[in-house]
C-alpha positions as CSV (number, residue, x, y, z in Angstrom):
1,M,9.2,-0.3,-26.2
2,Q,10.5,-0.3,-29.9
3,N,10.6,-3.7,-31.7
4,S,14.1,-5.4,-31.7
5,Q,15.4,-7.5,-34.5
6,H,16.2,-10.2,-32.5
7,L,13.9,-11.3,-29.5
8,G,14.7,-14.0,-27.0
9,T,11.5,-15.7,-26.2
10,L,10.4,-16.7,-22.7
11,F,9.6,-20.4,-22.7
12,L,6.7,-20.4,-20.5
13,G,4.3,-22.7,-22.2
14,L,0.6,-23.2,-22.2
15,L,-1.5,-22.8,-19.1
16,M,-5.0,-23.0,-17.7
17,A,-7.7,-25.7,-17.3
18,A,-7.7,-26.7,-13.6
19,S,-6.5,-29.7,-11.6
20,V,-7.2,-29.2,-7.9
21,S,-4.6,-29.4,-5.3
22,C,-5.1,-30.7,-1.7
23,N,-4.5,-27.3,-0.1
24,G,-7.8,-26.1,0.7
25,G,-9.2,-26.9,-2.8
26,E,-7.1,-24.2,-4.5
27,P,-6.4,-25.0,-8.1
28,V,-2.7,-25.7,-9.8
29,I,-3.6,-24.2,-13.2
30,E,-2.5,-26.0,-16.4
31,T,-3.6,-24.6,-19.9
32,V,-5.1,-26.6,-22.7
33,G,-6.2,-25.3,-26.1
34,P,-5.8,-21.9,-28.0
35,A,-7.7,-18.8,-27.2
36,D,-9.7,-17.0,-29.6
37,G,-8.2,-13.9,-31.3
38,P,-4.6,-13.2,-32.1
39,T,-1.8,-13.8,-29.8
40,V,-1.0,-11.0,-27.7
41,T,2.8,-10.2,-27.6
42,I,4.2,-8.7,-24.5
43,R,7.8,-7.0,-25.0
44,I,9.9,-6.5,-21.9
45,D,13.4,-4.4,-22.1
46,P,15.1,-5.0,-18.5
47,S,17.7,-2.5,-19.8
48,K,15.3,0.2,-19.7
49,K,14.8,1.0,-16.1
50,Y,12.3,3.4,-14.2
51,Q,11.8,3.9,-10.5
52,T,13.2,1.9,-7.7
53,I,10.5,0.0,-5.8
54,R,10.7,0.7,-1.8
55,N,7.9,-1.4,-0.3
56,F,4.3,-2.4,-0.3
57,G,2.4,-1.8,2.9
58,G,-0.7,-2.0,5.1
59,S,-1.8,-0.2,8.0
60,D,-2.7,-1.6,11.4
61,A,-5.7,1.0,11.8
62,W,-8.3,0.3,13.4
63,A,-9.3,-3.6,14.0
64,C,-5.8,-4.7,14.8
65,Q,-6.1,-3.3,18.4
66,F,-8.8,-6.1,19.0
67,A,-7.7,-8.9,16.5
68,G,-4.2,-8.7,18.2
69,N,-5.9,-10.1,21.5
70,W,-7.9,-13.0,19.6
71,P,-6.6,-16.5,20.1
72,L,-3.3,-17.2,19.0
73,A,-3.9,-19.5,16.2
74,K,-6.6,-17.1,14.6
75,K,-4.2,-14.0,14.8
76,N,-1.4,-16.0,13.6
77,G,-3.7,-17.0,10.7
78,I,-4.2,-13.4,9.9
79,A,-0.5,-12.2,10.3
80,D,0.7,-15.1,7.9
81,L,-2.1,-13.8,5.3
82,L,-0.4,-10.3,5.5
83,F,3.2,-10.7,6.1
84,S,4.4,-14.3,5.1
85,T,6.7,-15.0,2.2
86,D,6.4,-18.7,2.7
87,T,5.7,-21.4,0.2
88,L,4.2,-24.5,1.2
89,A,5.3,-27.8,0.0
90,D,2.5,-27.9,-2.8
91,G,3.7,-24.6,-4.1
92,H,1.0,-22.6,-2.9
93,L,1.5,-19.3,-1.0
94,K,0.9,-18.6,2.7
95,G,0.5,-14.9,2.5
96,I,1.1,-11.7,0.3
97,G,4.5,-10.8,1.9
98,L,4.1,-7.2,2.9
99,S,7.3,-5.6,3.0
100,L,6.3,-2.5,5.2
101,W,3.9,-2.0,8.2
102,R,2.1,1.0,9.3
103,F,1.6,1.5,13.0
104,N,-1.2,4.0,14.2
105,A,-0.1,5.9,17.1
106,G,-3.5,6.7,18.7
107,G,-4.5,9.9,20.1
108,G,-6.2,8.5,23.3
109,T,-9.8,8.7,22.4
110,T,-10.2,4.9,23.6
111,E,-9.4,6.2,27.1
112,Q,-12.0,9.0,26.8
113,G,-14.8,6.5,25.6
114,E,-17.9,8.0,24.5
115,A,-16.8,11.4,25.8
116,S,-14.4,11.3,22.9
117,G,-17.2,12.0,20.5
118,I,-16.3,9.2,18.4
119,R,-19.2,7.2,17.8
120,D,-17.8,3.7,16.7
121,E,-15.4,2.3,19.5
122,W,-13.5,0.4,16.8
123,R,-12.4,3.6,15.4
124,R,-11.1,5.1,18.6
125,A,-7.4,4.6,19.4
126,E,-5.3,4.5,22.7
127,S,-2.2,6.4,23.1
128,F,0.9,5.6,25.1
129,F,0.4,8.1,27.8
130,A,-0.3,6.7,31.4
131,A,-2.8,8.4,33.5
132,D,-0.1,10.1,35.4
133,G,1.2,11.8,32.4
134,G,4.2,9.4,31.9
135,Y,4.3,6.5,29.4
136,D,2.8,3.0,29.6
137,W,4.5,0.7,27.0
138,N,1.9,-1.7,27.6
139,K,-0.8,-0.1,25.9
140,Q,-1.9,-0.5,22.4
141,A,-1.2,-4.2,23.2
142,G,-3.1,-5.6,20.2
143,Q,-1.2,-3.5,17.6
144,M,2.0,-4.2,19.3
145,W,1.3,-8.0,18.8
146,F,0.9,-7.5,15.0
147,L,4.1,-5.2,14.9
148,N,6.0,-8.3,16.4
149,A,4.4,-10.6,14.2
150,A,5.4,-8.7,11.0
151,K,9.0,-8.8,12.1
152,E,9.0,-12.1,12.9
153,R,7.7,-13.0,9.5
154,G,10.4,-11.0,7.7
155,V,9.2,-7.5,7.6
156,K,12.1,-5.2,7.7
157,E,10.5,-1.8,7.4
158,F,7.9,0.1,9.8
159,L,6.3,3.4,9.6
160,L,4.6,5.3,12.6
161,F,1.6,7.5,11.9
162,P,-0.8,9.4,13.9
163,N,-4.0,10.5,12.7
164,T,-4.4,13.2,15.6
165,P,-2.0,14.4,18.2
166,P,-2.6,13.2,21.7
167,V,-5.8,14.7,23.0
168,Q,-3.8,16.1,26.1
169,F,-2.1,18.5,23.3
170,T,-5.4,19.4,21.1
171,T,-7.0,22.8,21.1
172,N,-10.4,21.2,22.0
173,G,-9.2,18.2,24.1
174,K,-10.5,15.7,21.4
175,G,-9.0,13.4,18.8
176,Y,-10.8,15.3,15.8
177,S,-11.8,18.8,15.1
178,T,-15.0,19.9,15.9
179,N,-15.0,23.2,14.1
180,G,-13.1,22.1,11.0
181,Q,-10.0,24.0,11.7
182,P,-6.5,22.8,12.6
183,N,-6.8,21.1,16.1
184,L,-3.1,21.8,17.2
185,A,-2.1,25.3,18.5
186,S,1.5,26.3,17.3
187,Q,2.6,26.2,21.1
188,Q,2.1,22.7,21.2
189,F,4.0,21.6,17.9
190,D,7.2,20.9,20.0
191,K,5.3,18.8,22.5
192,F,3.6,16.8,19.7
193,A,7.1,16.4,18.0
194,G,8.6,15.2,21.3
195,Y,5.7,12.7,22.0
196,L,6.3,11.1,18.7
197,A,10.0,10.8,19.4
198,D,9.4,9.3,22.5
199,V,7.1,6.8,21.2
200,I,9.5,5.6,18.4
201,D,12.2,5.4,21.0
202,G,10.0,3.6,23.4
203,I,8.9,1.0,21.1
204,R,12.4,0.5,20.0
205,K,13.6,-0.3,23.5
206,K,10.4,-2.6,24.1
207,T,10.5,-4.6,21.0
208,G,13.8,-4.1,19.2
209,I,12.1,-2.7,16.2
210,T,13.3,0.9,15.0
211,F,10.6,2.7,12.7
212,Q,12.3,3.6,9.6
213,Y,9.7,6.3,9.0
214,V,7.3,8.4,10.7
215,S,4.6,10.5,8.8
216,P,3.3,13.1,11.3
217,A,0.2,14.5,9.3
218,N,-2.5,12.6,7.6
219,E,-4.8,13.9,5.0
220,P,-4.5,17.5,6.2
221,Q,-7.0,18.8,3.6
222,W,-10.1,17.3,5.2
223,D,-12.2,19.1,8.1
224,W,-12.2,16.0,10.2
225,S,-15.2,17.4,12.1
226,D,-17.9,14.7,11.9
227,G,-16.5,12.5,14.8
228,G,-16.3,9.5,12.4
229,Q,-12.6,9.0,13.4
230,E,-9.5,10.8,14.8
231,G,-8.1,13.4,12.5
232,T,-7.2,17.2,12.2
233,P,-6.6,19.6,9.3
234,Y,-3.4,21.5,8.9
235,F,-2.1,24.2,6.6
236,N,1.1,23.6,4.7
237,N,2.9,26.0,7.1
238,Q,1.8,24.1,10.1
239,V,3.0,20.7,8.5
240,A,6.3,22.3,7.9
241,A,6.5,23.8,11.3
242,I,5.5,20.5,12.9
243,T,8.0,18.4,10.4
244,R,10.7,21.0,11.7
245,S,10.1,20.4,15.5
246,L,10.1,16.4,14.6
247,S,13.3,16.7,12.8
248,A,14.9,18.2,16.0
249,A,13.4,15.8,18.2
250,L,14.4,12.9,16.7
251,L,17.9,14.2,16.1
252,R,18.1,14.9,20.0
253,K,17.3,11.3,20.7
254,N,19.9,9.9,18.0
255,L,17.0,8.3,16.0
256,P,17.6,7.2,12.5
257,T,13.8,7.3,11.7
258,Q,13.2,9.7,8.6
259,I,10.2,11.7,8.1
260,N,7.5,11.3,5.2
261,I,5.2,14.0,4.6
262,A,2.4,14.6,3.8
263,E,-0.2,12.1,3.1
264,A,-2.3,14.1,0.9
265,G,-5.7,13.3,0.9
266,Q,-6.0,13.1,-3.0
267,I,-3.4,13.3,-5.3
268,E,-4.3,16.8,-7.0
269,Y,-3.4,18.4,-3.7
270,L,0.3,17.4,-4.5
271,Y,0.5,19.2,-7.8
272,S,-2.1,22.0,-7.7
273,E,-4.1,24.1,-5.4
274,H,-7.4,22.3,-6.4
275,N,-9.9,23.4,-3.8
276,R,-7.8,23.7,-0.7
277,P,-5.9,27.1,-0.8
278,G,-3.1,26.9,1.8
279,R,-3.2,23.1,2.0
280,A,-2.3,22.0,-1.4
281,S,0.4,22.5,-4.2
282,Q,2.4,20.5,-1.5
283,I,5.3,19.5,-3.9
284,T,6.1,23.0,-4.4
285,A,5.3,24.0,-0.8
286,F,7.7,21.4,0.8
287,F,10.3,20.8,-1.9
288,D,10.7,24.1,-3.7
289,K,13.8,25.9,-2.1
290,N,12.2,29.2,-2.7
291,S,9.1,28.5,-0.7
292,A,8.6,29.5,2.8
293,D,7.5,26.1,3.9
294,Y,10.7,24.3,2.2
295,I,11.7,21.3,4.3
296,G,13.8,19.4,1.8
297,N,16.8,20.5,3.5
298,L,16.3,18.8,6.9
299,P,18.6,15.9,7.3
300,N,15.8,13.4,8.2
301,V,13.1,14.4,5.7
302,I,13.0,11.5,3.1
303,P,13.3,13.0,-0.5
304,A,9.5,11.7,-1.1
305,I,6.0,13.3,-1.1
306,S,3.0,11.0,-0.2
307,G,-0.4,10.9,-1.2
308,H,-3.5,8.8,-1.4
309,S,-5.3,7.5,-4.4
310,Y,-8.8,8.1,-3.2
311,F,-11.4,9.6,-5.5
312,T,-9.2,9.8,-8.4
313,T,-9.1,6.2,-9.9
314,S,-12.2,6.2,-12.2
315,P,-12.7,6.5,-15.1
316,Y,-9.5,4.9,-16.2
317,K,-8.3,7.5,-18.9
318,T,-8.7,10.3,-16.7
319,A,-7.0,8.5,-13.7
320,V,-4.1,7.9,-16.0
321,Q,-4.0,11.7,-17.0
322,K,-3.9,12.9,-13.4
323,R,-1.1,10.3,-12.5
324,K,1.0,11.7,-15.4
325,Q,0.3,14.9,-14.2
326,L,1.6,14.1,-11.0
327,A,4.6,12.2,-12.1
328,N,5.5,15.4,-14.2
329,A,5.4,17.4,-11.2
330,V,7.5,15.2,-9.1
331,A,10.0,15.0,-12.0
332,T,10.6,19.1,-11.5
333,V,12.4,18.3,-8.1
334,P,15.7,16.1,-8.6
335,G,15.8,13.3,-6.6
336,L,12.1,13.4,-5.5
337,E,10.0,10.3,-5.3
338,Y,6.1,9.8,-5.0
339,W,4.8,7.4,-2.4
340,Q,1.1,6.2,-2.6
341,T,0.5,5.5,1.2
342,E,-3.3,4.9,1.5
343,Y,-6.0,3.3,-0.4
344,C,-9.1,1.3,-0.3
345,I,-12.2,1.6,-2.5
346,L,-14.2,4.9,-1.5
347,G,-17.1,6.7,-3.0
348,D,-19.0,5.7,-6.2
349,N,-16.1,6.0,-8.6
350,E,-18.0,7.2,-11.6
351,G,-20.3,4.3,-11.3
352,E,-17.8,1.8,-11.8
353,I,-17.8,0.5,-8.4
354,K,-18.9,1.4,-5.0
355,G,-17.1,1.5,-1.7
356,E,-20.2,0.5,0.3
357,G,-20.7,-3.3,0.7
358,R,-18.1,-5.8,1.5
359,D,-17.2,-7.7,-1.5
360,L,-14.6,-10.8,-1.4
361,S,-14.8,-11.5,-5.3
362,I,-12.5,-11.0,-8.2
363,T,-14.5,-7.7,-9.2
364,S,-13.0,-6.0,-6.2
365,G,-9.5,-7.7,-6.8
366,L,-9.3,-6.6,-10.5
367,Y,-10.3,-2.8,-9.7
368,I,-7.3,-2.9,-7.0
369,A,-4.9,-4.5,-9.4
370,R,-5.8,-1.5,-11.8
371,V,-5.3,1.0,-9.4
372,I,-1.8,-0.3,-8.4
373,H,-0.9,-0.8,-12.0
374,N,-1.8,2.9,-12.8
375,D,0.1,4.1,-9.7
376,L,3.1,2.4,-10.4
377,V,3.4,3.0,-14.1
378,N,1.9,6.2,-14.6
379,A,2.6,8.0,-11.3
380,N,6.0,6.4,-10.8
381,A,5.0,5.4,-7.2
382,T,7.9,3.8,-5.5
383,A,5.7,2.8,-2.5
384,W,2.2,1.5,-2.4
385,H,0.1,1.2,1.0
386,W,-3.2,-0.2,1.7
387,W,-5.4,1.3,4.3
388,L,-7.2,-1.1,6.8
389,S,-5.2,-4.4,6.5
390,V,-8.0,-5.8,9.0
391,S,-11.5,-4.7,8.6
392,P,-14.9,-5.6,10.5
393,Y,-17.1,-3.5,8.3
394,D,-19.4,-4.0,5.3
395,Y,-17.2,-1.8,3.1
396,K,-14.4,-2.5,0.3
397,D,-11.7,-1.4,2.9
398,G,-10.1,-4.6,4.1
399,L,-7.5,-6.9,3.0
400,V,-8.5,-9.5,5.8
401,Y,-12.1,-9.3,7.1
402,I,-13.1,-10.3,10.6
403,D,-16.1,-10.6,12.8
404,K,-16.6,-7.3,14.7
405,N,-15.8,-9.2,18.0
406,K,-13.2,-7.8,20.5
407,T,-12.0,-11.3,21.8
408,D,-12.7,-14.1,19.2
409,G,-14.4,-14.5,15.7
410,Q,-13.8,-15.6,12.2
411,Y,-11.6,-14.4,9.6
412,Q,-11.4,-14.5,5.7
413,S,-9.2,-13.2,3.3
414,S,-10.5,-11.0,0.2
415,K,-9.5,-11.2,-3.6
416,M,-8.4,-7.5,-2.7
417,L,-5.7,-9.1,-0.5
418,W,-4.7,-11.5,-3.3
419,A,-4.6,-8.9,-6.0
420,L,-2.3,-6.9,-3.9
421,G,-0.3,-10.0,-3.4
422,N,0.5,-10.4,-7.4
423,F,2.6,-7.4,-6.7
424,S,3.7,-7.2,-3.0
425,R,4.6,-11.0,-2.8
426,F,6.9,-10.8,-6.0
427,V,8.1,-7.1,-6.4
428,R,10.6,-7.0,-3.5
429,P,12.2,-3.9,-2.1
430,G,15.0,-2.5,-4.4
431,A,13.1,-3.9,-7.4
432,R,13.3,-1.5,-10.4
433,R,10.4,-1.2,-12.6
434,V,11.6,-1.9,-16.4
435,E,9.9,-1.2,-19.9
436,A,7.1,-3.3,-20.8
437,S,4.4,-3.1,-23.4
438,S,1.5,-5.1,-24.9
439,S,0.7,-5.5,-28.4
440,L,-2.9,-4.5,-27.5
441,G,-2.0,-1.3,-26.0
442,T,-3.6,-0.5,-22.7
443,D,-7.2,-1.2,-23.9
444,G,-6.8,-4.9,-23.1
445,L,-4.0,-6.2,-20.8
446,L,-2.4,-3.9,-18.3
447,V,1.2,-5.2,-18.2
448,S,4.2,-4.3,-16.0
449,S,7.4,-5.6,-15.3
450,Y,10.2,-5.3,-12.3
451,L,13.9,-6.4,-12.0
452,N,14.4,-7.8,-8.5
453,T,17.9,-7.4,-6.9
454,N,18.3,-11.1,-7.1
455,N,17.8,-10.7,-10.9
456,E,14.3,-12.2,-10.8
457,L,12.1,-10.6,-13.7
458,V,8.4,-10.2,-12.4
459,T,5.8,-9.5,-14.8
460,V,2.2,-8.7,-13.5
461,I,-0.6,-9.0,-16.1
462,V,-4.1,-7.7,-15.4
463,N,-6.9,-9.0,-17.4
464,S,-9.9,-7.3,-16.8
465,D,-12.0,-8.6,-19.8
466,N,-14.1,-11.6,-19.8
467,E,-12.2,-13.3,-22.5
468,E,-9.0,-15.4,-22.3
469,R,-5.9,-14.2,-24.1
470,E,-3.3,-16.1,-25.7
471,V,0.0,-14.3,-24.7
472,Q,3.7,-14.6,-25.6
473,L,6.4,-12.7,-23.7
474,A,9.5,-11.8,-25.4
475,L,12.7,-10.0,-24.3
476,G,14.8,-7.4,-25.9
477,S,17.7,-8.3,-28.0
478,G,20.6,-10.3,-26.2
479,Q,18.5,-10.8,-23.0
480,Q,18.0,-14.4,-21.9
481,A,15.8,-15.7,-19.2
482,G,15.6,-19.0,-17.3
483,A,12.7,-21.2,-16.1
484,A,9.5,-19.4,-15.2
485,K,7.0,-19.6,-12.4
486,A,3.4,-18.1,-12.6
487,Y,0.7,-17.5,-10.1
488,E,-3.1,-16.6,-10.9
489,T,-5.7,-14.7,-8.7
490,S,-9.1,-15.2,-10.4
491,A,-12.7,-16.1,-9.2
492,Q,-11.2,-19.5,-8.6
493,S,-7.9,-19.2,-7.2
494,D,-5.8,-17.0,-4.5
495,L,-2.2,-16.6,-6.0
496,A,-2.5,-20.3,-7.2
497,P,0.6,-21.9,-8.8
498,M,0.1,-22.3,-12.6
499,K,1.8,-25.3,-14.1
500,L,3.7,-24.4,-17.0
501,N,4.0,-27.1,-19.7
502,G,4.2,-25.6,-22.8
503,S,5.4,-25.3,-26.4
504,G,6.0,-22.3,-28.4
505,G,6.5,-19.9,-25.5
506,K,2.7,-19.0,-25.6
507,F,0.3,-19.3,-22.9
508,L,-3.2,-18.4,-21.8
509,I,-4.4,-15.7,-19.4
510,K,-7.8,-16.6,-18.1
511,G,-10.7,-13.9,-18.7
512,R,-10.9,-11.6,-15.3
513,S,-7.7,-12.8,-13.8
514,I,-4.2,-11.2,-12.5
515,V,-1.1,-13.3,-13.3
516,T,2.5,-12.9,-11.9
517,V,5.0,-14.6,-13.9
518,V,8.6,-14.8,-12.3
519,N,11.6,-15.5,-14.5
520,K,15.2,-16.1,-13.4
521,M,17.5,-13.7,-15.6
């Protein structure tokens, strides 16, 4: 952003040095004393707008099928962490306020048991098919509990996704491909589409919840042949054909649900062939009018292409480059958006952080915050979704972690949950990302700003360095801002409110912390 001759300063005050509240020992943070080094100026221009943010989401795969049957107080506690937008009397936040919930329509591997070939029963999933071939809307009961819990806490958008078609339709009768080939014959496309439409309609009649979106294919680039979970590969022409069948099935039932495609396993598959010919270059395949697989003209296909940020987040400069390539490719199709629809920490990430090993610390939280920032700022993502909202695993895949117990146990939040909350709790559906820049560039603080529909200006600052930074926020010429609130996630705090006292419009960002500042414009 260009310097303005007249900068309106946001009077935020000095922050830091903790006084402990009475709510679970979390601090209300005040600041004292100057930081070493020059003041970092963050300039924000709300008049320069970018993408509209649709939602922040998470999925119910796979543990919600069991956690949804836990004692009421415990599952309510988990649901509050994920969905609540309530603020307690002392200013602390109950949860991270996800604005979309992803519902896994299972393939029926739970009913098959060990014969399913999926070794871990926590990764199997029920379907809504009854034994007599009809439907049983009392199935997937644990997931249905969380679906209703999300609605009760104000979530307004829901997405249904299958990892596999029901096993009754698959080529090998299983919920995964045993030979690395697509596990659904073309003769079954209409049946699969009809099943998805029936499930959407059945859940609506049972709960009153309408799925705004359905995503029929998940990571079609992978072979899904190891029996680790439900899944099937597809070629682009198959995804297109299934989408056409699903479009017709939804219209026949007068369902308003829109179709989101195609959940690419890595973002390179959206804009290049990469290493999966026939399964990649999906922006062109699905949204170029000259493509044989063009489906952008279907009335209920949302003009968005979805992909997953796995294996492309390190090192940071390379990750930025890939996301800019993606944004440029999306921009070639007028009106097209990019949705980041699944992420957790996988792989070794160029030695920066490993997916293996549960880590509740701020190290994982900061890594996640950098990924979210990169996806929103450089890929222009309009939606950002997490993978396992509830995890029992020794892996960096959960927002909330639980004991691997089907009926009861303990749960705990992670810093990954609260880092996502620095965005999801404050950047609400309909917000516009606006211009924000730091005098340090991108080598120090990562900064992004968003203007909500209620004229709240939300600025998220990620400081991965060990050193604290003195920061001053400034608005462009003619802009004014009212009183501010701020919230910090760090080793010591989980979106703890920061007490703004100050003078001179300068404040401190603690080392290794994520801070969200909210101003009323």
